[in-house]
DRENSEMAR-875543 format. One record per residue (C-alpha): residue in three letters; y negated, x, z. Coordinates in steps of 0.25 Angstrom, whole numbers, plus 5000, padded with zeros to 4 digits. Layout:
# residues N
alaYXZ ...
This chain:
# residues 541
unk479148854941 unk477848794935 unk476648774944 unk475648664940 unk474248674947 unk473348554951 unk472548564938 unk473748534929 unk474148424938 unk472748354937 unk472848384922 unk474148314921 unk473648184927 unk472448184917 unk473248194904 unk473848074897 unk475248024899 unk475848074886 unk475248214889 unk475848204903 unk477248184897 unk477148294888 unk476648384899 unk477848354908 unk478748374896 unk478248504893 unk478248544908 unk479748504909 unk480048594897 unk479348714902 unk479948704916 unk481348674910 unk481248784900 unk480848884910 unk481948844920 unk483048854908 unk482548984903 unk482649054916 unk483648984924 unk484749094922 unk484849234918 unk486349214915 unk487249094914 unk488749104914 unk489448984908 unk490848934907 unk491449034915 unk492649024925 unk491949064938 unk492749134949 unk491749134960 unk492449244969 unk493049154979 unk494449104978 unk493948964972 unk494448924959 unk493548964947 unk492648864941 unk491848844928 unk490448864933 unk489248924925 unk488449034932 unk486949054932 unk486349184935 unk484849214937 unk484449354941 unk485549424949 unk486149294955 unk487049174952 unk486049054953 unk486848944948 unk488348894946 unk488648774938 unk488448714924 unk487448794916 unk487848764902 unk486448714898 unk485648814906 unk484848934899 unk485049074903 unk484649214898 unk486149244897 unk487249144895 unk488749194897 unk489849104892 unk490949134901 unk491949034895 unk493349074897 unk492849194907 unk492949204922 unk491749224930 unk491849304943 unk490849374953 unk490749514949 unk491849604955 unk491549684967 unk492249814969 unk492349864983 unk492850004980 unk492150084969 unk491850234968 unk490450224963 unk490150374964 unk489850384949 unk488850274949 unk487550354947 unk488150394934 unk488850264931 unk487850164937 unk488150064926 unk489450044933 unk490150004920 unk491550034924 unk491449934935 unk490649834929 unk491649824917 unk492649774928 unk491749664932 unk491249734945 unk489849704949 unk489849764963 unk490549884968 unk490649954982 unk490550104982 unk490850214993 unk492350184995 unk493350275001 unk492450345010 unk491450405000 unk490050354998 unk488650404994 unk487850475005 unk486750465008 unk487050315006 unk485750245005 unk485050344995 unk486250334986 unk486150184985 unk484650184983 unk484850284971 unk485950204965 unk485050074966 unk483950154958 unk484950194948 unk485550054946 unk486950014945 unk487749924936 unk488449854947 unk488149824961 unk488649934971 unk488749944986 unk489250064994 unk490050095006 unk489750225015 unk490950315014 unk491550375027 unk492050495020 unk490650525014 unk490050515028 unk491050595035 unk491050705025 unk489450705026 unk489650725041 unk490950805043 unk491250865029 unk492750865027 unk493150895041 unk494450845046 unk494050805060 unk493450695068 unk491950685068 unk491150725080 unk490350615087 unk489050665080 unk489750665066 unk490250525069 unk488850475072 unk488350545059 unk489350475051 unk489050345058 unk487550365055 unk487850385040 unk488650265039 unk487750175046 unk486550225038 unk487350195025 unk487650055030 unk486150045032 unk485950085018 unk486849985012 unk488250025013 unk489249915013 unk490149985023 unk491050115024 unk492150165016 unk493250265021 unk494150355014 unk495150395024 unk496050455014 unk495050545009 unk494250665015 unk493550665025 unk493950525029 unk495350565031 unk494950655042 unk494250535050 unk494950455061 unk494850305063 unk493850315075 unk492850385066 unk493050275055 unk492850165065 unk491650225071 unk490950245058 unk491350105053 unk490750035065 unk489350085059 unk489750005046 unk490249885054 unk488949875061 unk488249845048 unk489349755042 unk489949855033 unk491349865028 unk492449975029 unk493250015017 unk494350115018 unk495150205009 unk496250205019 unk496750335026 unk498050315018 unk498550215008 unk499950275007 unk500950305019 unk499950275029 unk499250155023 unk499650055034 unk499050145045 unk497850165036 unk497650015035 unk497750005050 unk496650105052 unk495750025043 unk496049905051 unk495749975064 unk494450025058 unk494049875055 unk494349835069 unk493749945076 unk492449955068 unk492349805065 unk492249815050 unk492849755038 unk493849845031 unk494249855017 unk495549935013 unk495049985000 unk495950004988 unk497049964997 unk498450014992 unk499750074996 unk499950214990 unk501250294988 unk502650244985 unk503150245000 unk502050135003 unk502250044991 unk502349904996 unk501649925009 unk500449845005 unk501149725012 unk500949795025 unk499549845022 unk499049705018 unk499749645031 unk498849745039 unk497649685032 unk498049545035 unk498349575050 unk497049645052 unk496349525045 unk497049425054 unk496449505066 unk495049475060 unk494849615054 unk494149615040 unk495149695032 unk495049695017 unk495649765005 unk495149814991 unk496149854980 unk496149904966 unk497249844956 unk497949974953 unk499250044958 unk498550184957 unk497450244965 unk496450344962 unk495850454970 unk495750614971 unk497050694970 unk496650744984 unk497250624990 unk498550684989 unk498150804998 unk498250795013 unk496850765018 unk496850875029 unk497050975018 unk495650945012 unk494950945025 unk493651025024 unk493551015009 unk494151094997 unk493951235002 unk494751195015 unk495851135006 unk495951264998 unk496051345011 unk497151265016 unk497951285003 unk497851435005 unk498651415018 unk500151395014 unk500451305025 unk499351215022 unk499551215007 unk501051175010 unk500551065018 unk499551015008 unk500551024997 unk501550945005 unk500450835008 unk500150814994 unk501650804990 unk501750695001 unk500650624995 unk501250624981 unk502550574986 unk501950464996 unk500550434993 unk499650444981 unk500650524973 unk501650404972 unk502850504972 unk502550544957 unk501550644951 unk501450554939 unk500750454949 unk499550544951 unk498650534939 unk497450624937 unk496150544935 unk494950644936 unk495250794935 unk493950864932 unk494651004932 unk495750954922 unk495350834915 unk496550834906 unk497350794919 unk496650654920 unk497550544917 unk498750634919 unk499650644932 unk500050754942 unk501350754935 unk500750784922 unk499950904928 unk501250964934 unk501850954920 unk500651014914 unk500751134923 unk502251144920 unk502651114934 unk503651014939 unk502950884944 unk503450894958 unk502650834970 unk502450974975 unk501951024961 unk501050904961 unk500550934974 unk500151074970 unk499351014958 unk498650924968 unk498151044976 unk497751114963 unk496950984959 unk496250974972 unk495851124971 unk495251104958 unk494350994963 unk495250874964 unk495650764955 unk495650614954 unk496950544952 unk497650414950 unk498850394960 unk499850294955 unk500450274969 unk500350124972 unk501250004969 unk500849884961 unk501449784971 unk500549834982 unk499349824973 unk499649684970 unk499949654985 unk498649704989 unk497849634978 unk498449504982 unk497949514997 unk496749415000 unk495949525005 unk496049624994 unk494849644985 unk494849714971 unk494149854971 unk494249964961 unk494150094969 unk493650134955 unk492450224951 unk491350204941 unk491950264928 unk491350324916 unk492150274904 unk493050384899 unk492850484911 unk494050534918 unk495350464920 unk495050364931 unk495850254938 unk495850134929 unk495250054941 unk493950114938 unk493850014926 unk494849904928 unk495049864943 unk494449714942 unk494949684928 unk496349734932 unk496449634943 unk495949514935 unk496849554923 unk498049614928 unk498249554942 unk497649414940 unk497949384925 unk499149464922 unk499849474935 unk499349354943 unk499249434956 unk497949364959 unk497249244953 unk495849264946 unk495049204958 unk495849294968 unk495549414960 unk494049384958 unk493949354973 unk494449494976 unk493449554967 unk492249474971 unk492049394984 unk493049474992 unk492349614990 unk490949544990 unk491349495004 unk491849625009 unk490549695005 unk489749585011 unk489049544998 unk488449405000 unk488049374985 unk489049444977 unk490549414975 unk490449264972 unk489949174961 unk488949094969 unk487549044967 unk486549154973 unk487549264972 unk487249384963 unk487649374949 unk488749474949 unk489849414939 unk491049454931 unk491449374919 unk492849404913 unk493949344905 unk495149324914 unk496149324903 unk495649464898 unk495149544909 unk495949674911 unk495849814915 unk496049914904 unk496050054910 unk497350114913 unk497850244921 unk497950314907 unk496750254901 unk495750214912 unk494450204905 unk494450064900 unk493549954903 unk494249814907 unk494249694898 unk493949554900 unk492549564907 unk491449494899 unk490249494909 unk489849564921 unk488549524928 unk487949604939 unk486749544947 unk486449444935 unk486549554925 unk487649564914 unk488249704914 unk489449664906 unk489049574894 unk490249524886 unk491049634890 unk489949734887 unk489349834897 unk487849834899 unk487249954905 unk486349884915 unk486249904930 unk486149774937 unk486849814950 unk486249834963 unk486649934975 unk487149844986 unk486849875000 unk487449805011 unk486249795020 unk485449725008 unk486449615005 
């Protein structure tokens, strides 16, 4: 704005009419020129805008100044520092990933593998595991800088392990209070809620009353509860019932994270799991789902080992194996899980992803390892190799034990959000699950364009507004005036994931631009090593 003092006003009235005219004309050009030159930092023209709701898309231009969307409308004749012509492209709010393993973020703070998927915000600390001490971690990360926005959950497993190690017992009242204090402090320091990993140690040793009492501390501060269910195979229905009970007793929104049904005996049971979600919601409980668009899971090979066998840690596991009775029981438990759970009844369905002690196994299967050893690929021999792998330090595996029909059924549910369960990846390192590179483009390319399971607006809704709403984000997840300028611009006719189970290290195609807080991090499909992301804290929203 230009301020004119009284002296200039008096001078104006003394000059001739012709000079007044010239003065006014010059003043107009100065003011107009200043406004036009600094109106917007970025303008996006001619794009088909999907605003994150289920409304039909519209041809609307978008004006960005600083880190916010400031204008929606026709901006064809307006100046900006950067103009993006999005003709023929789809413009969406930046994708929000509710389930990300962000542990490598201090060495991969640019977040390239996620930004190239169109993800602008991620929620870390899933499956019961999170950084502790919580606040100090977030502060250090903010000082380092991040490529995308990140928030965190506090992990029940991490808290329980800090207080109780890997003990297979209920907590004492003092230990329970310690856990509640840690969780409450994490909420004060910005946690969005609590995550549990009831399939994993030491969460599998906890009873429902412990989870309810701790979750009440989260509920007091408006947080959410996300759960890797106690079981996703034969006991998945009972496990969902447990999560629903926690929601009711702790008065807390619950997200069934990476929802699936595992193992051939359970294929088709998604009809029943989703019915339980619907029934709970009809009773007024806030139960939601997130899901990755693949029919194979990824976790440690120890998931095949009965949890009781690993109580107390690796040394206790070794001692139990020295006992013939315990060893037989452990072996039988692994065989059972190969037949009925993650193993999918076939050693060829267990694919090694990360094997530090034998990298040549990466990408190969448990059956391959049997053949390499010159032993018959039976479930018992496979179980023996699982024990050997665990004794050598464990391994990460991809388990091909889900049915595609269940994946589709879950995806179509109105409460299902898309989430990767991925991990920040260093290109070419290890043999990860392809979801680390391709979750969101896979939905848009395969399940929207090719298979027509979802419409484009439905898919975008599941990637943007629904997860933003679940996290309680008030200025992200929609394209609206005043919202943060987190945007993804892609070609709906070209977008696709390229990574496969055989060759996972491949970036997706079809994403032209990604904008985080008003800064372009993917520019004409080229990645820029800048860090415009922020560390989100629930208590600062």
